[in-house]
C-alpha positions in Angstrom: 9.5 -15.5 -16.6 9.5 -13.3 -14.3 9.9 -9.4 -14.0 13.2 -8.4 -13.1 12.1 -7.0 -9.0 15.1 -5.7 -7.6 17.1 -2.2 -7.6 20.2 -1.2 -7.1 18.7 1.9 -4.8 16.3 -0.6 -2.9 19.1 -2.7 -1.8 20.6 -0.2 -0.3 17.4 1.7 0.9 16.7 -1.2 2.8 20.7 -1.8 4.2 21.0 2.1 5.4 17.5 1.6 7.3 19.1 -1.7 9.4 21.9 0.7 10.8 19.0 2.0 13.1 17.3 -1.3 14.1 19.7 -2.0 16.3 18.0 -2.6 19.9 19.5 -0.5 22.9 22.7 -2.4 25.0 23.7 -4.7 22.3 27.9 -4.9 21.1 29.2 -3.8 18.6 30.6 -6.9 17.7 26.9 -8.2 18.0 26.0 -5.4 15.1 28.0 -6.6 12.9 26.5 -10.1 12.9 23.2 -9.1 12.1 25.2 -6.9 9.1 26.5 -9.4 7.8 23.4 -11.7 7.5 21.6 -8.8 6.6 23.8 -7.9 3.6 24.3 -11.7 2.8 20.6 -11.7 2.1 20.7 -9.4 0.2 23.7 -10.7 -2.1 21.7 -13.8 -2.5 18.4 -12.2 -2.9 17.5 -13.9 -7.1 16.3 -10.7 -9.5 12.8 -11.5 -9.1 12.4 -10.6 -5.3 10.9 -7.3 -4.8 11.7 -4.9 -2.0 8.7 -6.2 0.4 10.0 -9.5 0.3 13.7 -8.5 1.2 11.5 -6.5 4.2 9.9 -9.9 5.4 13.5 -11.8 5.3 14.6 -9.3 6.9 12.8 -9.2 10.3 12.9 -12.6 10.4 17.0 -12.3 11.0 15.9 -9.4 13.7 13.5 -12.1 15.1 16.3 -14.9 15.0 18.8 -12.3 16.7 17.5 -9.9 19.3 13.4 -11.4 20.1 11.1 -9.0 18.4 9.9 -7.4 16.2 9.4 -4.1 15.6 5.7 -3.2 17.3 3.8 -0.5 14.8 0.6 -0.9 17.0 0.2 2.5 18.7 0.6 3.6 15.1 -1.8 1.9 13.2 -4.2 3.4 16.2 -3.1 6.8 16.0 -3.8 7.3 11.9 -6.8 5.2 11.8 -8.6 7.7 14.3 -6.7 11.0 12.9 -8.4 9.8 9.5 -11.7 8.4 11.4 -12.0 12.4 12.6 -11.8 13.5 9.4 -14.1 11.2 7.6 -17.3 13.2 7.1 -15.3 16.1 6.9 -13.9 14.2 3.4 -17.7 12.6 2.2 -19.2 15.8 2.8 -16.4 17.0 0.6 -17.4 14.3 -1.7 -20.9 14.8 -1.9 -20.8 18.7 -3.5 -17.6 18.0 -5.5 -18.1 17.7 -9.6 -16.7 14.6 -9.7 -16.5 12.7 -6.6 -15.4 9.3 -8.2 -11.7 11.9 -9.0 -11.9 13.6 -5.5 -12.3 10.2 -3.8 -9.7 8.1 -5.4 -7.5 11.8 -4.9 -8.2 11.4 -1.7 -7.4 7.9 -1.8 -4.0 8.5 -3.4 -2.8 10.8 -0.6 -3.9 8.5 2.2 -0.9 6.4 1.1 1.4 9.2 2.3 1.1 7.3 5.7 3.0 4.3 5.6 5.8 4.3 7.6 7.6 1.8 5.0 9.1 3.9 2.8 9.5 6.8 5.2 11.0 7.0 8.7 8.4 9.4 10.3 4.7 10.2 8.5 4.3 14.0 9.4 1.0 14.5 10.0 1.0 18.3 9.0 2.3 17.7 5.6 -0.9 15.0 5.6 -3.2 17.9 6.6 -2.0 20.0 3.9 -2.4 17.2 1.0 -5.5 16.4 2.4 -6.3 20.0 2.0 -4.9 20.5 -1.2 -6.1 16.5 -2.6 -8.2 18.0 -5.6 -5.3 19.8 -7.5 -3.3 16.1 -7.9 -2.8 16.0 -11.0 -4.4 12.1 -12.7 -3.3 10.6 -16.1 -6.4 11.6 -17.7 -6.7 8.5 -20.0 -6.1 6.4 -17.6 -8.8 7.6 -14.7 -11.0 7.9 -17.6 -10.1 4.0 -18.6 -10.3 3.0 -14.7 -13.5 5.4 -14.9 -15.6 2.8 -17.1 -14.0 0.1 -16.3 -15.5 0.4 -12.5 -18.4 1.4 -14.5 -19.3 -1.8 -16.1 -17.7 -4.4 -13.9 -19.3 -6.6 -11.5 -17.0 -7.5 -9.2 -13.9 -4.9 -8.2 -10.8 -6.3 -6.0 -8.8 -3.2 -3.8 -5.9 -4.4 -2.2 -5.6 -2.4 0.6 -2.1 -0.6 2.0 -1.7 0.9 5.1 -3.1 2.0 8.4 -5.1 5.5 8.4 -4.9 5.2 4.4 -7.8 2.5 5.2 -10.9 5.2 6.0 -9.8 6.8 2.3 -10.1 3.0 1.0 -13.5 3.5 2.4 -14.7 6.5 0.6 -13.4 5.6 -2.6 -15.4 2.1 -2.3 -18.0 4.0 -1.6 -18.4 6.6 -4.4 -17.1 3.2 -6.7 -20.8 1.7 -5.4 -22.9 4.9 -5.7 -22.0 5.0 -9.9 -22.3 1.4 -9.5 -25.1 0.4 -7.5 -24.7 -3.6 -9.2 -20.7 -4.3 -8.0 -20.0 -6.0 -5.4 -17.0 -4.8 -3.8 -14.0 -6.6 -2.2 -11.4 -5.2 0.2 -8.0 -7.6 1.2 -5.9 -6.3 3.9 -2.6 -8.2 5.1 -2.9 -12.0 6.5 -0.6 -10.6 9.8 1.3 -7.7 11.3 4.1 -6.1 8.8 4.4 -3.1 9.3 1.7 -0.5 9.6 -0.2 -2.1 7.2 -3.9 -2.5 7.4 -4.8 -6.4 8.8 -8.6 -7.1 10.1 -7.6 -5.6 13.4 -7.5 -2.1 11.2 -10.6 -2.5 9.1 -13.1 -3.7 12.3 -11.8 -0.5 13.9 -12.4 1.8 11.0 -15.6 -0.2 10.0 -14.4 -1.2 5.9 -17.0 -3.6 6.0 -19.5 -1.1 5.7 -18.3 -0.4 2.1 -17.0 -4.1 1.5 -16.8 -7.4 1.7 -13.5 -8.1 4.3 -11.4 -10.5 3.6 -6.9 -11.2 4.2 -4.4 -12.6 1.8 -3.7 -14.8 4.4 0.3 -13.6 3.7 3.0 -11.5 5.7 4.4 -10.1 2.9 3.7 -5.8 2.5 2.4 -6.1 -0.5 0.7 -9.3 -2.9 2.3 -11.9 -4.0 0.5 -14.2 -6.3 2.2 -17.4 -4.9 2.2 -16.2 -1.6 -1.2 -15.7 -0.6 -4.5 -18.0 0.0 -6.5 -19.9 -1.9 -9.5 -17.2 -1.2 -7.5 -14.2 -2.5 -6.1 -16.0 -5.3 -10.1 -16.9 -6.2 -10.5 -13.7 -6.1 -8.2 -11.5 -7.9 -8.6 -14.3 -10.5 -12.8 -13.8 -10.2 -12.0 -9.7 -10.0 -13.0 -7.6 -13.6 -11.2 -4.8 -11.8 -8.6 -4.7 -9.6 -7.3 -1.4 -7.7 -4.2 -2.0 -6.0 -3.0 0.7 -3.3 0.0 1.6 -2.7 3.8 0.8 -3.8 4.6 -2.1 -2.2 1.3 -3.8 -4.2 2.7 -1.9 -7.0 6.5 -3.4 -7.2 4.8 -7.0 -5.8 2.8 -7.0 -8.6 3.4 -5.0 -12.0 3.4 -6.5 -15.0 1.2 -9.4 -13.7 -1.0 -9.7 -16.7 -4.1 -9.0 -14.8 -6.5 -5.7 -15.4 -5.2 -3.6 -12.6 -5.1 -0.3 -11.8 -2.0 0.9 -9.3 -3.0 4.0 -6.9 -0.1 5.4 -4.2 1.7 8.2 -4.0 5.4 8.5 -4.8 7.5 8.7 -1.5 10.9 7.7 -2.6 13.9 9.0 -5.4 13.6 5.8 -6.6 9.7 6.0 -7.5 9.5 9.8 -8.9 12.7 9.2 -10.9 10.4 6.4 -12.5 7.7 8.1 -13.2 9.9 11.6 -13.9 7.6 13.4 -11.4 8.3 15.1 -8.2 8.2 13.6 -4.4 4.7 12.6 -3.3 3.0 13.1 -6.6 0.3 10.3 -7.1 0.0 8.1 -9.7 -2.4 6.2 -11.8 -1.3 3.8 -13.6 -2.8 0.4 -15.5 -0.9 -2.9 -15.0 -0.3 -3.2 -19.0 1.8 0.2 -18.8 3.7 -0.4 -16.2 
């Protein structure tokens, strides 16, 4: 039996966002028709449907009615460049850290702030502040130690990436995993098609992600990892993984309670997640699938 993934708050949030997604110059009648189709999509959604699945469905309505999909190409290139400019500085900080793996995890969590699906705007000043205070970001100690041991002993680690820019910090964490376990094989999985500001093969190439891992796409256009929609190659990688690291709220939403050896890393960027984990906004979360 599949878990319930649909939440009233997600439905409300998705609906409100559509009010800002009308192309310029369309009539009020067209706006009404669009909102009615969105409302029907939300109303007919099964309780097992996660928010990322609904985002895809709404995107298809946009394309059918208005002939366009939101283009995040410039945003993605910009934030990849912003984080690449900081890469060596953060790598040097990792070299000096008492526990480099812990700091790499904290950096990776903070990178999840770069999310145009959960937020209307990414404040670069806020991002800079979070990165400079990375070592102050709390980690659940038991989960961290469990993950550390799993990474030390694992032979195959699959890293499910999330957003642009963020993948530079993911790269640092992947390299740190390989530093503490020289025998490990790390596979990085990006989205199979453009969706929001999620990382694709194009982004992976821009940030040289292949320097840290074998990179593949998952064949899917969902902002997450739906096991029944990803490619056979991606399924096989997950099935053969000793440990899976899943970045971002969307991967958590689509995979939670999947029964695999998954550690989720993300930042709470909406009230639903903050309330669920009883933490303030922009708090990092590290949690194993068995504890969801």
